[in-house]
C-alpha positions as CSV (number, residue, x, y, z in Angstrom):
1,X,150.9,67.5,90.8
2,X,153.0,66.2,93.3
3,X,156.8,67.9,93.1
4,X,159.7,64.5,93.6
5,X,162.9,64.5,94.5
6,X,165.7,61.7,94.4
7,X,165.5,60.2,98.0
8,X,162.4,60.9,98.7
9,X,160.9,57.8,101.4
10,X,158.9,55.9,98.1
11,X,155.9,55.7,100.6
12,X,155.1,59.5,100.0
13,X,155.3,58.9,96.2
14,X,151.5,58.3,95.9
15,X,149.0,57.3,93.1
16,X,151.5,55.6,91.1
17,X,151.3,51.7,90.2
18,X,154.6,49.7,90.9
19,X,156.0,47.7,88.7
20,X,158.9,44.4,89.4
21,X,159.8,42.1,86.5
22,X,158.7,38.6,87.2
23,X,161.3,37.4,87.2
24,X,161.7,37.8,90.8
25,X,163.1,35.7,93.3
26,X,159.3,35.8,95.5
27,X,161.5,36.6,98.4
28,X,162.0,39.9,97.9
29,X,165.2,40.8,96.0
30,X,163.9,43.0,93.4
31,X,163.3,46.7,92.0
32,X,160.7,47.6,91.0
33,X,159.6,51.2,88.9
34,X,157.2,53.3,88.4
35,X,156.4,56.0,85.8
36,X,155.9,59.4,87.5
37,X,153.4,62.5,86.5
38,X,156.3,64.6,85.8
39,X,157.4,61.6,83.4
40,X,159.8,60.5,84.9
41,X,160.0,57.0,86.4
42,X,161.2,55.9,90.2
43,X,162.6,52.9,91.1
44,X,162.3,51.4,94.7
45,X,163.8,48.5,96.2
46,X,161.3,45.7,96.6
47,X,162.9,44.6,100.4
48,X,162.2,48.6,101.3
49,X,159.0,49.5,99.7
50,X,158.5,52.9,102.1
51,X,162.5,53.8,101.5
52,X,164.6,55.8,99.2
53,X,163.5,56.2,95.9
54,X,165.9,56.9,92.6
55,X,163.3,59.5,90.1
56,X,165.9,59.7,87.4
57,X,164.8,60.7,83.3
58,X,163.3,58.4,80.9
59,X,165.9,59.5,79.1
60,X,168.4,58.0,81.7
61,X,166.0,55.0,81.8
62,X,166.5,54.5,78.1
63,X,170.0,54.7,78.9
64,X,170.2,52.4,81.6
65,X,168.0,50.4,79.3
66,X,170.0,50.1,76.9
67,X,173.3,50.0,78.7
68,X,171.5,46.1,79.9
69,X,170.6,45.2,76.4
70,X,174.3,45.1,75.4
71,X,175.8,43.3,78.5
72,X,176.8,45.7,79.8
73,X,176.3,45.2,84.0
74,X,176.8,41.0,83.2
75,X,180.3,41.3,85.5
76,X,178.1,42.8,88.4
77,X,175.9,39.2,88.4
78,X,178.3,37.0,87.2
C-alpha cells in the first residue's frame, strides 16, 4: 500500500482516478479529487497536476462539502 503524505507531489500518487466537476471552465481552472486506498482523499490543482496534493480524511472532506452546501464559502467567490 502506498504511503500518502500531505504536500506530496500529486504526480507520485499512482493508480487513482482524478475527478473534476463538470462545471470546470475548461482552461485548467479547477481542483481535482481522487479517492485513496487509505480511505482518504487527495486534492490537486488542475493547473499544476504534478504539484503538491492536499491529503484529507473523509470526515474533513465531508465537513468541507457540508460548508459548501451551506454557502459558508460564498464570500470567497463573490
